[in-house]
Residue, then its C-alpha position, 0 to 999 in steps of 0.5 A: m641377084g634377082f629372085l623373080r617369080p613369073g606373073a607378077e610382072d610382064d617381063p620380070e628380068g626387065a624389071f628387076r634390070g631397070f631397077c637396078e639401074r635406078s638404084g645403081y647395082e650391077p645385075a649379077g644373075v637371075v633366078v626364076a622360082p615357080a609361081a605355086g609348088d615347092d620353090t626349094a630347087a630354085f632357092v638352093e640355085l640362088v644360094d650356089l649362085l651367091a656362093a660363087q660371088p666375092r662377099a665384098f657387097l651382095a643384095v637379092a632383089v625380089e618384087r615384094p618381100e614376100a616374093l621371097g617364100m610360098t609363106a611369110a614364115a618361109a620368106l622371113n627364115r630366107v632373109w636370114q639364110l641370106q644374111s649367114l651368106g653376107a647378103r641382104v634383101l632388097s625390094m623392088d616395090g620400094s619396102s625399106s625393111p623387107g625383113q622388118a615388113l616379114l616379120e610383121r607378116w608373120r606376126d599376123e599370119e601366126r599370132g592373129t590379126a587382132r594381136g598384130d594390131r595390138i603390138r603395131t600400135a605399140m610400136r608406133r606409139r614408141v615412133v610416136r615418142g622419139e625412139a628409134l626402132g631396129r638399126p640406127p643409120y649411119g651417123y647415130r647410134i641408139g643411145g638413153r631411152r632409145r634417142l638416136e645419138l650422134v657418132p662423131e666420127e660418122a656424123q663428120v663423114v655425112r656431112y662431108i658427103f653432103r658437102m660435095s654434093l651441096q657446095e661441090g656439085l659431085g655426083v654419087r660416083r665422084i663422091a665415093g670415089r672421094l671418100n675411098q681416095e681419102g681412106y673413109r671406110t663404111r660402118s661394116d670396115g668396107p669401101w664407099s659406093m654409089v649405093t651407100v653414098r645415095n642412100i644416105l643423100r636419100n635418107r630424110v633422118y639426117a634432116g632431123t626426120y625420123v621415118r618408121f610405121g608410116v609414122r613421120v617424127a620430126g626434132s625427136h634427134a639432132p639433124l646433120v644437115q638443114a632441112a632446106a640443103f637437103d631438099q636441095v640435094q634431092h632436087r640435084l638427085d632428081a635431075r642426074a636420074p637416068r630417064s627411063e627412055q634412055r634404057r633401050g640398048e642391047p643388053f650384056a651377056l657377060v653381067g654377072v659372070a664377068r668379073c675384074a681380075g684385079c679386084g675381083e668385082p663384077m664387070t659391068g655393062v656400058t653403052r656410050r653414044g657418040r654424036w658428031m657433026r660431019r663438013d657436009g652438015t650430018l649428024q652422025v650417031r654412034e653406039y659403043r658397048y663395052y664391059q668396065c671393072s665396076s669398081r672403077l666405075n662406083r668406087t674409082v679404086c681399080e685399075y683401068r680394065t675394059w673390053r669392046a663388048a664384041d671382042l670380050e664375047e668372042r673371046v669367051r665363046l672361043l674358050l668355052a669352044d676350046a674348054l668343050d674339046g678338052l671334056p672327056t667323053t666318059d663322065v670325071h665327075p663319079p655320082q656320089a652315093a646317095a644318102g641314106s634314110a638315117d643321114a636324111r633323117r637327121m638332116r631333117q631334124r636339124a633342119g625342124m630344130a632350126r626352124r623352130r628356134l627361129w620361129a622363137l627367136y621371131d616371137a620374142a622379137v615381136t613381143g619385145r623379150v630379146r633385144e636387136q643385136e642379140f636377135a640379129d645374131r642367133a638368127v643368122e647362126a640358126a638360119g645358116r644352120l637351115l640353110e645348110a640342113e636343107r642344101a644337104l636335103a636337095g642333094r645337089t652333087a656331081s653327077t653322069s647327068a649333070a656332065t652331060d648336060l654341060r657338054g650340051t649346053l657348051a655345045r649350044l653356047v658355041d654353035a649359036w652364041h649369036t642367035l640364041p635369045h638374051g634370056d636364054l643366052r644368060r641361062m645358060l652361061e649361068s649353069a654352065v660357066a662359074r665366072v670369067d676372070v677378065d684382066r687387059d690382055q687376057v681371059q680366063v673362063r671357069l665352067r661349073g664343078a671344075 
């Protein structure tokens, strides 16, 4: 999912789609937050969209870590709120650890720049001494004197990944497919994807160089591949990277709402161009657009479910027309009574307590008074309580106006599907449709609130 703000980019949605393509992610939707003022409603909308997605692998992309909230504290809270939903935050500006970057920003704002500089200097000294900070990469654990030590079973998988890339010439998709076929699992006991494989192949820690806080330390831990072999893999990955000029095709309307009925993974839009020479010597070019299960593309673990893009989109449009005809003219979701002042006051108190608990945890983290895993566990718990209170205060309940809006949105989708600008079409689909389940020859549309 993208959580974007106007003004940062001329085309923030285009930048988001480009980031997803370069990084091997499948875009599932976009929420545009206001550039200034209260952005709570936008964040609650993002949370609602995430809640409708399978939890196998969720991520939220922002233009930079600070764009997640109006202040560093709000953005940092949201990192952990998203973690409580099983989603991690990705920064399109290249920040490898948005949470760590925001914690440093929070420290500077809340505890003063001078103290922040002293803490940052102390942490850099720890890196120079060879101490590992944060979560260790796959294949390693933090051992005595906080040095990276090998995890034998994981290290074997890392070497296997590099060997498949270097010696067999396999791309990240085929490597992920082979790992899944042979029964290997990630550290979180999940299937391998293009993203997790690419992250390993790109991480210089496996060549023996540790990089944190702008400090590069070589030789502080045992490498899993030789530096020359690592560099060869980088050249291969760079050569395989898609060229920016190749991305100029028509966008896919159902990306983000369409899911494979077999495995629950998103259906991704795929464009193929066929070229052939006719007998008279003229070159013919034809473009083929279709939707295919991303699990099949990224992990090769799902059966082959694919639809021509025009056929699937027209099938969905007709199903929406049927759903519109079936909507009652009266409200089928009577509005719930607004929470009383006592309930609202209790929710605000819970939110305040959760924020104070998070502030105390951040303070303990930047001063080294809490271990990393304990900090993460307690932050996720407190952030989850804060999110629950904020959603309750937002009062996002079904109402007569919501039912009226749904009818109007469906009517416009059915009548103007082929003429709506892509951005409007996507936003209307995401507001009205919870998901589209796609099987080999059947399609089911689920409306929001149904």
